[in-house]
N, C-alpha and C positions, 0 to 999 in steps of 0.2 A: 504494500500500500504506500504510494508516494503522496506526500502532503506538502502543501505550500501555503503559508499564511498570506492572505491577500488584503484584508482591511479590518479596521476597528473604529468604532465611534463611541466616544464617552458621553452618552446621553442616558436619561432615566436614572434611577437610583443605583443600579448595578451595571449599567451600560447597555448598549445595543450593537448589533452587527447586522449588516446586509448580506444575505446569502442567496445564491442562485438555487432556486428550487429544482425539483426533479424536472426532467426534460419537458419543456412547454409550460412550466409553472411560473416562469419569470422571476423577478427579484422578490424575495420575502424578507421580513424583519424578524429577528430573534432578539427579544428584550429580556434582560434580567431585572426583575422587580423585587428589590430587597426591602425588608423591614429593618428597623434598628436591631431587632431581635429575630431569631429564627421564626418562620421559615423563609425560603426564597421561592418565587414563582418564575419560571422561564417560559415566556409567552411567545408563540409563533403567530405572526400576522401576515396577511398578504399585502400587496402593494397599495391597496386602498385603506389599509389600517384595520381590516376586519380580522377578528380573532379566529384563528384556526385550531389552536390547541394550547394546552398548558402542561408543563412538567413541574411537579411540586417536589421540593427537597428540603428536609430539615437541616438547618445550617445555613451557610452563606455561599452563594455562587455569584461571581461578578466578573467584570472585564471580558465579556464574550469576544472571541476573535474568529473570523471566518477562515476556514481551512479548505483549500481545494484538494480533492482526493480522486485518485484513479479507481478507488474501490467502490464508489457510489456514483450515481448519475448527477447528483447535485453536490452542494457544499456540505461540509461538516462544520460544527461550531465547538470551540474549546472554551471552557470556563474554569476559573480557579477559585479556591475558597476553602470551606471547611464543612465537615460532616459532624453533627452533634447528637445524632440519635441512630448510630449504627445498630443494626438489628442483631449483631452477633457478640459484640464485645463492649459496647457502651463507651461513653467518653467522646470528647471532641478531638478531631485530628484533621490535618490539611489534606486536600484532595485536588486532583486535576481530572476534569470530566470532559469527555469527547462525546458529543451528541450528533445524531443524524436528524436535523430539524424536520425533514420530510415525514418523520414518524412521530412527531409531536402532534397528536390528534386527539381532540376531546380533552378530558381531564384525566391525567395519569400521575403516578408518583414514582419517585426513585426506588429502584429495587432494593437498595440497602438502607433506606430511611422510610420504611413503611409506617402507616398510622393515619393517613389522611382519609382512608376509606375509598380510595379510587383504585382502578386497575393498575398493575405494575406497568411501567413505561416500556415501550419497545424501542425507544430512541437512543438508549445508551449503547455506545460502541466500545469505548474504553473508559474504565473508572479506576483511578490510581490513588492509592493511599501512601502518603509520605510519612516515614517514621520520625519519632522523637529521638534526639541525640541524648547522650548522658548529661550534657550541659543543661538541656531543657528539663530532663527528669529530676535533676538535682534540686531545682527550685520550683518544680511544678509549673513550668512556663506554659503559656499558650502560644503555639506557633501557627503560622499561616503561610500559604503560598502568596507572596507579596506581589510579584509581577513576572510576566514572561520577559525573556531577554533574547536578543538575536545571538544565536550560537554559531552562525556561519554554516554554509553548505545546506544540508537538509537535516540539520539537527535542531531540536527545540530545547530551550534552556529556561529554567524557572528558579527565581530566588525564593528560598524558604527561610523565614526569620521568626525569632521570638521577639516579643515586645521588649522595648528598652527598659521597661520597669521590672522585667523579670530576667531572663537569661541574656537577651540581646544577641543570641547566636544567629549566624547567617550562613547558609550553605547554598550552593548552586547545584541543581539537579539537571543533568543533561540527558535527553532522550534522542534515540535515532528516529528516522522517518516513519517507523512502524510503531512507535511509542514504547519500545523496549528501553529500559533505563541503561544508559551507556556509561555514565560516570557521575561521581559526586565530587565537587570541588569546594575547598574551604576558602572563605573570604578573609581579607586582612584583619577585619575586626575580631575574628575568633581568637587569634593569638593573645591579644590583650585581655579579652574576657576570660579565656581559659586560665591565663596566668593568675588572675585574681581568685578564680575558683580553686586552683591548685593550692594556693596559699591558705585557703580556708578549709582545705581537706574535703571539698565537695565532690571533686572528680580526681581521677588518677590517670597518669599517662599523657602522652602527647597526641596531637592530631597528625597522624602519619598516613601512609597509603593503606596500611592495614585497617586503620580506623575508618577511612573513607570508604573502603571496600565493604566494610561491615554495614555502613549506612546504605550503600547501594544494594546490597543483598537483602536488606530489610524492607525494601519497597514492595508493596503488595498490590495485586490486581484482583478486582472483583469479577467473578465469572457469572454472576447472576444469582448465586446461591451461597458461595463461600469465598473467603480470601485465599489467594495463592501467592507464593513467593515467585513463582515462575510466570512469565508473560502469558496473558490470555485475554481474549475479548469477552465482553458481556454477552452471554448467550441467553437472551430472554425467550421464553416460550409463550405462544399465544394463549395457552391454557392456564398460565399462572394468574391467580387472582390476588 
């Protein structure tokens, strides 16, 4: 699956993107509508602004970006944010979500944040869970996918950071064009923050390649029913309610 980011528009509460619909559908609008608190509604509208469907998600999803893909006839949309009502383990964690907007139809809900009373969504293509580092766990930090970055070539890069009032950690997660995690990089700020934590005995050891590989290997993918450490797509079944 080859993908290319094409555009983004920072409108609405969580942002909106313009996407080419399935063949003959023309330009559609995908809007992330956030509350100050959970949940988020990702709405699909046609060019006349008429609502075509809703994808509901407990947590926050924002900064939608259009992604062209050879795997589908129309565009995909990538959102970043957090999941705060995971159906298997509980707790809030950062996520990267790739949706096929052509399958956002009627009212549906994320397959990993059930509870709205709607059918499970068929729009999820890839749903990625980012792990907490030992720096974050040491102070019960809240971390989030802050923003996507240009990684060059056909790679996608995302900054994942803890709030400055907690750990302040910041790592860069790099994915290849198929959304397989390729590497995790440490930012300059981590050395200073970790030195202070080492002095307080909150963490042990340095951030080396082994440490970064451990974070990379802790990235999880949702298959529609459970989390897996190996790459997988979301396999939603029409019969799932």
